[in-house]
N, C-alpha and C positions, 0 to 999 in steps of 0.2 A: 601435416594438415591437408585434408582432402579439398578438392575444388568446391564441393558443396558447402563445407564448413567455412571456407574462405568467403563465399558469397553471403552466408548467414552473418558472419562478422561485419561485412560491409553494410548489409541491410540494417543490422541493429544499430551501428554507428550512425548511418544516415537518418534512420528514423528517430533516434535519440536527439540528434542535432535539430531535426525538424520540429520535434516537440518543444525543445528548449527555445528555439527561435520564435516559433509561433506564439508560445505562451508569453515570452518576454515582450514581443511586439504588441500583443493584445493588451497587456497590463500597462506598458509604457504609453500607448495611445489613449488609454482610458484616463490617464492622469492620476493613477493611484499613488505614484511616487512623488507627486508635486507638493512636497511639504518639507520644511526644515525642522530637524529634530529639536533644536534648541527653542523653537517657537511653538512646538506642538504640545497642546494641553491634553491630547489623547494618546500619549506615547504608549501607555499600557494597552490600550485598545489595538493600536497598530502592532504591538508585539504579539498580542493574542492572535490576530489575523495572520501575521507572517509565520509564526510558529506552527499554526494549523496547516498552512499551505505547504510548508517545508516537510512537516510530518506526513502529509498526504503523498507528496512526491516520493519520499523515502518508502512509504508503504507500497506504492505502485511498483517501485524498483524491486523491493523485496518479493512481492507477489510474482512479478514477471520473472525474476531470476529463479525463484522456486519452481515455477512452471518449466523454465528452461532445463533445470536439473532433473525434475521428475519425468520430463519428456525425452530426456537424454539428448537434447539438442546441443549441449556443450561438452559432452563426454570426450570428444576428440581433441579439444583444445583447452579444457579447464579441468585439472585434476580434481578428483572427488573431495579431498580435504579442503582445498582452496575454495571450491564452489560452496561447500557447506559453511565455511568460515565467513565468506562474503555474505551469504544469505543470512547468517546469524547476526553479523555486524549491522546490516541494513535493518533488520528487525529491531535490534536494540536501539539504534538511532531513531527509528520511527516511534518506538515506545517512549523514549526519553523526551522527544519533541512533543509527542502527543500528550504526555503527562504534564509537561510544562505549559502547553496550550490550555489545559484545563485548570491548573493551579493558578495561572495568571488571572483567571476570572475573579479570584478572591481580592485582587488589587484594583479592579475596575471601579470607577466612580459612578457609572451609569446604572449598573445592576449590582445588587448586593448578593454575592455568592458566599456560602459557607463551605467548609471542607466537606461536610455531609452532602451538600448540593453537587459538589464536584464528583464525589465518589459514588453516590447513590443515584441510579438512573431515574429520570422523570420527576425530579424534585426541585429543579431550579426555577428561578423567577422568569426566565426568558425562554419562550417557546419550548416548554419542558418536554413535549413529545419528541420533537426532532433533535433537540440537544441531548435528550436521553439516549437516543440511538448511538450517538458518539460515545457516551459513557459505557453502554453495553459493549460496543466495539473495543473500547479501551481494555476492559476486563478480558475479552477474548484474546486480544493481542498480548496481554500479560501472560495468559496461560500458554499461548503458543511460543512466545519468546523464552519463557522459563523452561520450556521443554527441551531446548537445545542442549544445555549442560546435563540434562537428565536423560538423554537419549538412550544410553546403554541400559539404565535402570528400568526405563519404561518399556523397552523392547521395540523393535522396528514397527510391528503391527499397530500397537497402541499409539506410538509416536506419530505414525502416518495418519491415523484416524483423528488424532488431536489436531493435526495440521489442517484438516478440512475446515476448522473454525476460521482459518485465515481468509477463506473466500467469503464466508458470511460477514466477517469483520470488514472486509474490503467493501462489500455492498452497503453495509450500515454507515461506514464512514463517508462513502460517496453521497448517500442520501442526506447525511448530516451536513455535509459541506454545501450541497445544493439548496437545501431548504432552511438551514439555520444560519449559514454564513452570509455576511453582508457583501462578500465579493462574488456571489453567485451571478450577479447582474453583469459582471465584467466579461468581455469576450475571452480574455486570456485564461480566466479560471474555467470557463466553459470548455475551451479547447483542451485544457489540461485534464479535466475530468472525462471529457468525451474520448480523448485518445487513450487515457488510462483504462477506461472501461473496455474500449475496443480491443486493446492489446490483451487484457486479461481474458476476455470472452473468447477471442480467437485462439489463444494458446491453451486455454482450458478445453475448448472444443477439440483441438489437436490431441491433447493428452487423453481425453475420454475416448476418442476414436482409436487411438493406439491401444488403450487398455482393453477395449472391446474386441480388437483384432487378435489379441494374444491367445484366447482359447481356440479360435479357429486355426491359428498358425500351429499351436501345439497339437491339435487334433490331426492336422494335415501331416505334420512330421511323424506322428505316431502311426498313421495309416501307411505312410511311405516306408517306415521302418519294418512294419509287419508284412 
């Protein structure tokens, strides 16, 4: 392990702990957990909220880890198969929690959702425009996640292009959480989404910069060889 990768490890760990600590402090101070489950008449609603938040955290982790892989920031300390397996696992977990988040709406007493409302965008009774963004994102995540076991059949180029949907899905889910979620007013949730967006944007910028520098580097090597 090189000195630079060691520093990257330490920074990632420190940043992750800071995100977890800040989010936990914000949500605890807001009083969001001040209830007893056995006395709670809105248990389904709390499960809907919590599953959505956990799904978002897993999606941030999957997107960030995917950017680490594509930017080759982890190539010196995380073998390729392990990196892809972790990326795939995080995506499947995010998909499972996200699907559970949507299906739980069918059991809520305040709004009446049907299976069609859950699966078809912009058809639900509650803020259909912004809730529909989450439904569109869910279908995008399904497409991206299902591509993992089909990677060899799809080919690297098509598989890579399909993965661009993950960035659009991340943006849609973020907008869905901020404008449709009832936890958007809590400081902890704002910190979570803000730090998640910052991480993705910074890493995506690094990746795009690296991709743009490849042609120049190849041209320079070709010129030096000739």
